[in-house]
A tleap script that builds the chain and sets N, CA, C and O, in Angstrom:
source leaprc.protein.ff14SB
mol = sequence {
  NMET SER LYS ARG LYS THR TYR THR ALA GLU
  PHE LYS ALA ALA ALA VAL SER ARG LEU LEU
  GLU GLY ASN GLU LYS PRO SER ILE LEU SER
  TYR GLU LEU GLY VAL THR LEU THR GLN LEU
  LYS THR TRP LYS LEU ALA GLN GLN ALA ALA
  GLY SER ALA GLU THR PHE VAL ARG GLN LYS
  VAL ASP ALA GLU GLU LEU GLN ARG LEU ARG
  ARG GLU ASN LYS ARG LEU VAL GLU GLU ASN
  ASP ILE LEU ARG LYS ALA SER VAL PHE PHE
  ALA LYS ARG ALA GLU LYS CALA
}
set mol.1.N position { 84.450 138.269 108.145 }
set mol.1.CA position { 84.637 137.970 106.739 }
set mol.1.C position { 84.670 136.451 106.567 }
set mol.1.O position { 85.362 135.759 107.314 }
set mol.2.N position { 83.949 135.947 105.620 }
set mol.2.CA position { 83.875 134.498 105.417 }
set mol.2.C position { 85.005 134.029 104.509 }
set mol.2.O position { 85.475 134.762 103.638 }
set mol.3.N position { 85.423 132.797 104.734 }
set mol.3.CA position { 86.475 132.200 103.924 }
set mol.3.C position { 85.889 131.775 102.585 }
set mol.3.O position { 84.761 131.285 102.511 }
set mol.4.N position { 86.656 131.966 101.550 }
set mol.4.CA position { 86.230 131.598 100.216 }
set mol.4.C position { 86.108 130.097 100.079 }
set mol.4.O position { 86.983 129.359 100.532 }
set mol.5.N position { 85.049 129.641 99.469 }
set mol.5.CA position { 84.831 128.211 99.304 }
set mol.5.C position { 85.650 127.709 98.106 }
set mol.5.O position { 85.693 128.340 97.050 }
set mol.6.N position { 86.289 126.570 98.303 }
set mol.6.CA position { 87.081 125.993 97.219 }
set mol.6.C position { 86.481 124.644 96.824 }
set mol.6.O position { 85.852 123.960 97.631 }
set mol.7.N position { 86.692 124.290 95.571 }
set mol.7.CA position { 86.152 123.050 95.028 }
set mol.7.C position { 87.284 122.238 94.430 }
set mol.7.O position { 88.240 122.793 93.889 }
set mol.8.N position { 87.173 120.929 94.529 }
set mol.8.CA position { 88.194 120.056 93.958 }
set mol.8.C position { 88.072 120.038 92.439 }
set mol.8.O position { 87.034 120.374 91.869 }
set mol.9.N position { 89.155 119.638 91.813 }
set mol.9.CA position { 89.151 119.534 90.354 }
set mol.9.C position { 88.143 118.488 89.890 }
set mol.9.O position { 87.514 118.646 88.844 }
set mol.10.N position { 87.991 117.426 90.666 }
set mol.10.CA position { 87.036 116.375 90.311 }
set mol.10.C position { 85.601 116.898 90.358 }
set mol.10.O position { 84.787 116.580 89.492 }
set mol.11.N position { 85.297 117.712 91.388 }
set mol.11.CA position { 83.966 118.301 91.501 }
set mol.11.C position { 83.681 119.190 90.291 }
set mol.11.O position { 82.601 119.137 89.704 }
set mol.12.N position { 84.670 120.005 89.933 }
set mol.12.CA position { 84.504 120.914 88.791 }
set mol.12.C position { 84.286 120.138 87.496 }
set mol.12.O position { 83.429 120.491 86.686 }
set mol.13.N position { 85.071 119.078 87.310 }
set mol.13.CA position { 84.940 118.270 86.091 }
set mol.13.C position { 83.575 117.595 86.032 }
set mol.13.O position { 82.959 117.527 84.969 }
set mol.14.N position { 83.102 117.098 87.169 }
set mol.14.CA position { 81.786 116.457 87.202 }
set mol.14.C position { 80.681 117.475 86.924 }
set mol.14.O position { 79.707 117.172 86.234 }
set mol.15.N position { 80.836 118.666 87.457 }
set mol.15.CA position { 79.838 119.718 87.226 }
set mol.15.C position { 79.791 120.091 85.748 }
set mol.15.O position { 78.713 120.261 85.177 }
set mol.16.N position { 80.953 120.216 85.141 }
set mol.16.CA position { 80.999 120.558 83.715 }
set mol.16.C position { 80.422 119.421 82.874 }
set mol.16.O position { 79.734 119.666 81.884 }
set mol.17.N position { 80.698 118.197 83.261 }
set mol.17.CA position { 80.137 117.050 82.527 }
set mol.17.C position { 78.616 117.086 82.557 }
set mol.17.O position { 77.957 116.870 81.540 }
set mol.18.N position { 78.070 117.360 83.733 }
set mol.18.CA position { 76.605 117.468 83.840 }
set mol.18.C position { 76.087 118.625 82.999 }
set mol.18.O position { 75.022 118.522 82.391 }
set mol.19.N position { 76.829 119.718 82.960 }
set mol.19.CA position { 76.422 120.872 82.163 }
set mol.19.C position { 76.423 120.529 80.673 }
set mol.19.O position { 75.512 120.907 79.936 }
set mol.20.N position { 77.455 119.810 80.247 }
set mol.20.CA position { 77.574 119.472 78.826 }
set mol.20.C position { 76.562 118.425 78.373 }
set mol.20.O position { 76.240 118.344 77.187 }
set mol.21.N position { 76.056 117.617 79.320 }
set mol.21.CA position { 75.026 116.636 78.966 }
set mol.21.C position { 73.788 117.333 78.440 }
set mol.21.O position { 73.096 116.802 77.571 }
set mol.22.N position { 73.505 118.508 78.953 }
set mol.22.CA position { 72.386 119.297 78.466 }
set mol.22.C position { 71.025 118.875 78.987 }
set mol.22.O position { 70.004 119.358 78.497 }
set mol.23.N position { 70.989 117.985 79.969 }
set mol.23.CA position { 69.714 117.533 80.509 }
set mol.23.C position { 69.084 118.554 81.450 }
set mol.23.O position { 67.873 118.536 81.671 }
set mol.24.N position { 69.901 119.437 82.000 }
set mol.24.CA position { 69.418 120.425 82.952 }
set mol.24.C position { 69.788 121.819 82.476 }
set mol.24.O position { 70.772 122.008 81.761 }
set mol.25.N position { 68.985 122.792 82.885 }
set mol.25.CA position { 69.331 124.175 82.587 }
set mol.25.C position { 70.524 124.554 83.441 }
set mol.25.O position { 70.635 124.128 84.590 }
set mol.26.N position { 71.422 125.361 82.874 }
set mol.26.CA position { 72.608 125.751 83.638 }
set mol.26.C position { 72.273 126.443 84.968 }
set mol.26.O position { 72.951 126.221 85.971 }
set mol.27.N position { 71.249 127.264 84.973 }
set mol.27.CA position { 70.892 127.969 86.209 }
set mol.27.C position { 70.412 126.997 87.287 }
set mol.27.O position { 70.737 127.161 88.463 }
set mol.28.N position { 69.640 125.989 86.887 }
set mol.28.CA position { 69.154 124.992 87.852 }
set mol.28.C position { 70.316 124.131 88.352 }
set mol.28.O position { 70.405 123.825 89.541 }
set mol.29.N position { 71.198 123.745 87.438 }
set mol.29.CA position { 72.358 122.945 87.808 }
set mol.29.C position { 73.250 123.696 88.798 }
set mol.29.O position { 73.700 123.128 89.792 }
set mol.30.N position { 73.499 124.965 88.521 }
set mol.30.CA position { 74.353 125.744 89.424 }
set mol.30.C position { 73.712 125.866 90.798 }
set mol.30.O position { 74.409 125.824 91.812 }
set mol.31.N position { 72.393 126.018 90.843 }
set mol.31.CA position { 71.689 126.088 92.124 }
set mol.31.C position { 71.806 124.769 92.885 }
set mol.31.O position { 72.050 124.760 94.092 }
set mol.32.N position { 71.629 123.655 92.171 }
set mol.32.CA position { 71.722 122.334 92.812 }
set mol.32.C position { 73.121 122.074 93.372 }
set mol.32.O position { 73.270 121.471 94.435 }
set mol.33.N position { 74.136 122.531 92.654 }
set mol.33.CA position { 75.514 122.303 93.075 }
set mol.33.C position { 75.986 123.318 94.114 }
set mol.33.O position { 77.011 123.116 94.766 }
set mol.34.N position { 75.245 124.397 94.263 }
set mol.34.CA position { 75.626 125.413 95.236 }
set mol.34.C position { 76.741 126.320 94.758 }
set mol.34.O position { 77.528 126.831 95.555 }
set mol.35.N position { 76.802 126.515 93.455 }
set mol.35.CA position { 77.806 127.404 92.870 }
set mol.35.C position { 77.090 128.452 92.036 }
set mol.35.O position { 75.907 128.311 91.723 }
set mol.36.N position { 77.812 129.502 91.678 }
set mol.36.CA position { 77.200 130.517 90.832 }
set mol.36.C position { 77.251 130.059 89.372 }
set mol.36.O position { 78.059 129.214 88.989 }
set mol.37.N position { 76.386 130.631 88.599 }
set mol.37.CA position { 76.354 130.320 87.169 }
set mol.37.C position { 77.667 130.742 86.511 }
set mol.37.O position { 78.155 130.070 85.602 }
set mol.38.N position { 78.231 131.851 86.970 }
set mol.38.CA position { 79.503 132.328 86.437 }
set mol.38.C position { 80.623 131.329 86.702 }
set mol.38.O position { 81.449 131.071 85.827 }
set mol.39.N position { 80.652 130.764 87.918 }
set mol.39.CA position { 81.673 129.753 88.227 }
set mol.39.C position { 81.545 128.562 87.290 }
set mol.39.O position { 82.535 128.068 86.750 }
set mol.40.N position { 80.334 128.119 87.109 }
set mol.40.CA position { 80.082 126.961 86.251 }
set mol.40.C position { 80.561 127.232 84.821 }
set mol.40.O position { 81.193 126.379 84.199 }
set mol.41.N position { 80.259 128.405 84.318 }
set mol.41.CA position { 80.687 128.758 82.956 }
set mol.41.C position { 82.203 128.894 82.863 }
set mol.41.O position { 82.804 128.524 81.855 }
set mol.42.N position { 82.820 129.427 83.923 }
set mol.42.CA position { 84.278 129.560 83.942 }
set mol.42.C position { 84.939 128.192 83.925 }
set mol.42.O position { 85.923 127.976 83.217 }
set mol.43.N position { 84.393 127.271 84.711 }
set mol.43.CA position { 84.933 125.910 84.722 }
set mol.43.C position { 84.790 125.259 83.357 }
set mol.43.O position { 85.687 124.547 82.904 }
set mol.44.N position { 83.660 125.505 82.702 }
set mol.44.CA position { 83.418 124.933 81.376 }
set mol.44.C position { 84.452 125.472 80.382 }
set mol.44.O position { 85.023 124.707 79.605 }
set mol.45.N position { 84.692 126.777 80.407 }
set mol.45.CA position { 85.670 127.371 79.499 }
set mol.45.C position { 87.078 126.855 79.779 }
set mol.45.O position { 87.850 126.612 78.851 }
set mol.46.N position { 87.411 126.689 81.054 }
set mol.46.CA position { 88.734 126.173 81.413 }
set mol.46.C position { 88.896 124.744 80.920 }
set mol.46.O position { 89.959 124.377 80.420 }
set mol.47.N position { 87.857 123.940 81.055 }
set mol.47.CA position { 87.924 122.551 80.588 }
set mol.47.C position { 88.032 122.502 79.078 }
set mol.47.O position { 88.789 121.696 78.537 }
set mol.48.N position { 87.290 123.350 78.393 }
set mol.48.CA position { 87.364 123.360 76.935 }
set mol.48.C position { 88.748 123.803 76.471 }
set mol.48.O position { 89.268 123.290 75.481 }
set mol.49.N position { 89.345 124.758 77.189 }
set mol.49.CA position { 90.689 125.209 76.836 }
set mol.49.C position { 91.709 124.100 77.077 }
set mol.49.O position { 92.686 123.977 76.338 }
set mol.50.N position { 91.478 123.293 78.115 }
set mol.50.CA position { 92.391 122.190 78.426 }
set mol.50.C position { 92.240 121.043 77.435 }
set mol.50.O position { 93.186 120.286 77.219 }
set mol.51.N position { 91.086 120.908 76.842 }
set mol.51.CA position { 90.885 119.871 75.838 }
set mol.51.C position { 89.950 118.763 76.264 }
set mol.51.O position { 89.166 118.274 75.451 }
set mol.52.N position { 90.012 118.354 77.520 }
set mol.52.CA position { 89.130 117.298 77.992 }
set mol.52.C position { 89.034 117.365 79.509 }
set mol.52.O position { 89.795 118.077 80.163 }
set mol.53.N position { 88.099 116.620 80.051 }
set mol.53.CA position { 87.905 116.602 81.505 }
set mol.53.C position { 89.126 116.013 82.198 }
set mol.53.O position { 89.536 116.502 83.250 }
set mol.54.N position { 89.711 114.966 81.616 }
set mol.54.CA position { 90.864 114.330 82.230 }
set mol.54.C position { 92.051 115.287 82.262 }
set mol.54.O position { 92.751 115.382 83.271 }
set mol.55.N position { 92.274 115.991 81.163 }
set mol.55.CA position { 93.360 116.962 81.100 }
set mol.55.C position { 93.118 118.084 82.089 }
set mol.55.O position { 94.041 118.535 82.767 }
set mol.56.N position { 91.876 118.536 82.170 }
set mol.56.CA position { 91.503 119.603 83.096 }
set mol.56.C position { 91.792 119.187 84.531 }
set mol.56.O position { 92.398 119.945 85.289 }
set mol.57.N position { 91.363 117.990 84.906 }
set mol.57.CA position { 91.587 117.496 86.268 }
set mol.57.C position { 93.083 117.357 86.530 }
set mol.57.O position { 93.567 117.747 87.593 }
set mol.58.N position { 93.809 116.809 85.577 }
set mol.58.CA position { 95.247 116.619 85.741 }
set mol.58.C position { 95.958 117.961 85.922 }
set mol.58.O position { 96.849 118.086 86.761 }
set mol.59.N position { 95.561 118.965 85.131 }
set mol.59.CA position { 96.180 120.281 85.256 }
set mol.59.C position { 95.905 120.896 86.623 }
set mol.59.O position { 96.789 121.506 87.224 }
set mol.60.N position { 94.684 120.736 87.109 }
set mol.60.CA position { 94.334 121.277 88.422 }
set mol.60.C position { 95.108 120.561 89.522 }
set mol.60.O position { 95.613 121.199 90.446 }
set mol.61.N position { 95.201 119.243 89.425 }
set mol.61.CA position { 95.933 118.465 90.433 }
set mol.61.C position { 97.410 118.845 90.403 }
set mol.61.O position { 98.037 118.994 91.452 }
set mol.62.N position { 97.963 119.002 89.208 }
set mol.62.CA position { 99.365 119.390 89.088 }
set mol.62.C position { 99.603 120.776 89.671 }
set mol.62.O position { 100.614 121.006 90.335 }
set mol.63.N position { 98.684 121.693 89.428 }
set mol.63.CA position { 98.818 123.045 89.965 }
set mol.63.C position { 98.759 123.039 91.486 }
set mol.63.O position { 99.510 123.762 92.141 }
set mol.64.N position { 97.872 122.227 92.049 }
set mol.64.CA position { 97.773 122.127 93.508 }
set mol.64.C position { 99.051 121.513 94.084 }
set mol.64.O position { 99.541 121.958 95.122 }
set mol.65.N position { 99.586 120.501 93.419 }
set mol.65.CA position { 100.824 119.857 93.866 }
set mol.65.C position { 101.989 120.840 93.798 }
set mol.65.O position { 102.817 120.886 94.709 }
set mol.66.N position { 102.057 121.618 92.733 }
set mol.66.CA position { 103.112 122.606 92.580 }
set mol.66.C position { 103.029 123.650 93.689 }
set mol.66.O position { 104.051 124.050 94.247 }
set mol.67.N position { 101.828 124.086 94.006 }
set mol.67.CA position { 101.638 125.057 95.079 }
set mol.67.C position { 102.086 124.473 96.424 }
set mol.67.O position { 102.738 125.157 97.212 }
set mol.68.N position { 101.738 123.220 96.682 }
set mol.68.CA position { 102.140 122.554 97.917 }
set mol.68.C position { 103.662 122.443 98.002 }
set mol.68.O position { 104.254 122.696 99.051 }
set mol.69.N position { 104.284 122.062 96.887 }
set mol.69.CA position { 105.736 121.922 96.868 }
set mol.69.C position { 106.435 123.265 97.066 }
set mol.69.O position { 107.474 123.332 97.723 }
set mol.70.N position { 105.879 124.323 96.509 }
set mol.70.CA position { 106.472 125.654 96.710 }
set mol.70.C position { 106.389 126.085 98.171 }
set mol.70.O position { 107.333 126.666 98.706 }
set mol.71.N position { 105.251 125.798 98.820 }
set mol.71.CA position { 105.114 126.123 100.241 }
set mol.71.C position { 106.127 125.325 101.064 }
set mol.71.O position { 106.772 125.863 101.965 }
set mol.72.N position { 106.259 124.036 100.743 }
set mol.72.CA position { 107.199 123.182 101.466 }
set mol.72.C position { 108.630 123.654 101.254 }
set mol.72.O position { 109.421 123.679 102.197 }
set mol.73.N position { 108.967 124.027 100.032 }
set mol.73.CA position { 110.298 124.520 99.722 }
set mol.73.C position { 110.600 125.793 100.518 }
set mol.73.O position { 111.694 125.946 101.059 }
set mol.74.N position { 109.639 126.688 100.585 }
set mol.74.CA position { 109.814 127.929 101.341 }
set mol.74.C position { 110.076 127.621 102.814 }
set mol.74.O position { 110.952 128.227 103.431 }
set mol.75.N position { 109.322 126.687 103.374 }
set mol.75.CA position { 109.492 126.304 104.773 }
set mol.75.C position { 110.876 125.711 104.997 }
set mol.75.O position { 111.533 126.027 105.988 }
set mol.76.N position { 111.321 124.860 104.088 }
set mol.76.CA position { 112.634 124.230 104.222 }
set mol.76.C position { 113.763 125.246 104.112 }
set mol.76.O position { 114.761 125.135 104.824 }
set mol.77.N position { 113.627 126.220 103.246 }
set mol.77.CA position { 114.633 127.278 103.120 }
set mol.77.C position { 114.711 128.068 104.422 }
set mol.77.O position { 115.801 128.380 104.902 }
set mol.78.N position { 113.546 128.389 104.992 }
set mol.78.CA position { 113.531 129.115 106.266 }
set mol.78.C position { 114.184 128.287 107.370 }
set mol.78.O position { 114.944 128.826 108.175 }
set mol.79.N position { 113.899 126.991 107.418 }
set mol.79.CA position { 114.510 126.125 108.426 }
set mol.79.C position { 116.024 126.070 108.254 }
set mol.79.O position { 116.758 126.097 109.242 }
set mol.80.N position { 116.499 125.995 107.011 }
set mol.80.CA position { 117.940 125.979 106.753 }
set mol.80.C position { 118.594 127.280 107.191 }
set mol.80.O position { 119.694 127.263 107.743 }
set mol.81.N position { 117.932 128.406 106.954 }
set mol.81.CA position { 118.464 129.699 107.389 }
set mol.81.C position { 118.593 129.747 108.907 }
set mol.81.O position { 119.593 130.229 109.440 }
set mol.82.N position { 117.583 129.247 109.588 }
set mol.82.CA position { 117.627 129.224 111.055 }
set mol.82.C position { 118.782 128.347 111.535 }
set mol.82.O position { 119.530 128.740 112.430 }
set mol.83.N position { 118.928 127.171 110.946 }
set mol.83.CA position { 120.022 126.271 111.337 }
set mol.83.C position { 121.391 126.881 111.034 }
set mol.83.O position { 122.325 126.734 111.822 }
set mol.84.N position { 121.510 127.556 109.911 }
set mol.84.CA position { 122.774 128.205 109.547 }
set mol.84.C position { 123.129 129.281 110.566 }
set mol.84.O position { 124.271 129.364 111.018 }
set mol.85.N position { 122.147 130.103 110.925 }
set mol.85.CA position { 122.388 131.163 111.906 }
set mol.85.C position { 122.733 130.576 113.271 }
set mol.85.O position { 123.597 131.097 113.977 }
set mol.86.N position { 122.059 129.499 113.635 }
set mol.86.CA position { 122.335 128.860 114.926 }
set mol.86.C position { 123.743 128.287 114.948 }
set mol.86.O position { 124.431 128.404 115.961 }
set mol.87.N position { 124.188 127.673 113.864 }
set mol.87.CA position { 125.530 127.091 113.837 }
set mol.87.C position { 126.590 128.189 113.922 }
set mol.87.O position { 127.615 127.999 114.578 }
set mol.88.N position { 126.366 129.323 113.277 }
set mol.88.CA position { 127.303 130.450 113.375 }
set mol.88.C position { 127.344 130.953 114.809 }
set mol.88.O position { 128.422 131.214 115.342 }
set mol.89.N position { 126.194 131.091 115.437 }
set mol.89.CA position { 126.104 131.554 116.817 }
set mol.89.C position { 126.881 130.644 117.750 }
set mol.89.O position { 127.684 131.111 118.557 }
set mol.90.N position { 126.642 129.345 117.639 }
set mol.90.CA position { 127.302 128.396 118.534 }
set mol.90.C position { 128.789 128.265 118.232 }
set mol.90.O position { 129.574 127.999 119.142 }
set mol.91.N position { 129.197 128.446 116.973 }
set mol.91.CA position { 130.613 128.396 116.625 }
set mol.91.C position { 131.343 129.578 117.263 }
set mol.91.O position { 132.447 129.412 117.780 }
set mol.92.N position { 130.744 130.762 117.231 }
set mol.92.CA position { 131.348 131.935 117.848 }
set mol.92.C position { 131.432 131.760 119.364 }
set mol.92.O position { 132.413 132.156 119.994 }
set mol.93.N position { 130.412 131.173 119.925 }
set mol.93.CA position { 130.359 130.951 121.368 }
set mol.93.C position { 131.439 129.926 121.791 }
set mol.93.O position { 132.045 130.054 122.855 }
set mol.94.N position { 131.659 128.928 120.950 }
set mol.94.CA position { 132.669 127.912 121.246 }
set mol.94.C position { 134.079 128.496 121.159 }
set mol.94.O position { 134.968 128.086 121.905 }
set mol.95.N position { 134.285 129.455 120.248 }
set mol.95.CA position { 135.595 130.094 120.100 }
set mol.95.C position { 135.942 130.899 121.350 }
set mol.95.O position { 137.104 130.937 121.756 }
set mol.96.N position { 134.965 131.533 121.953 }
set mol.96.CA position { 135.188 132.350 123.149 }
set mol.96.C position { 135.521 131.494 124.374 }
set mol.96.O position { 136.206 131.940 125.295 }
set mol.97.N position { 135.031 130.281 124.363 }
set mol.97.CA position { 135.222 129.414 125.540 }
set mol.97.C position { 136.559 128.749 125.584 }
set mol.97.O position { 136.844 127.998 126.517 }
savepdb mol mol.pdb
quit
């Protein structure tokens, strides 16, 4: 099974900008960029909903940062749980000695 290809927010914004210029047919543009026509149209709709390319890029960057922070938070919580369990273990062991 192949891994899904991901694109940066900047790439998506640039692709939509080229699409909105209207110099190329959407099907040719999608072929040149190596994306499907549906992806290109979805990016265009997302950018239009966001209001502008800058807002679109900022929202994507913020979403990626939020996802990274959530992963980091989860890792830190797990590390704290391990340390808490270890301290209880060693405290009990010290009491016996």
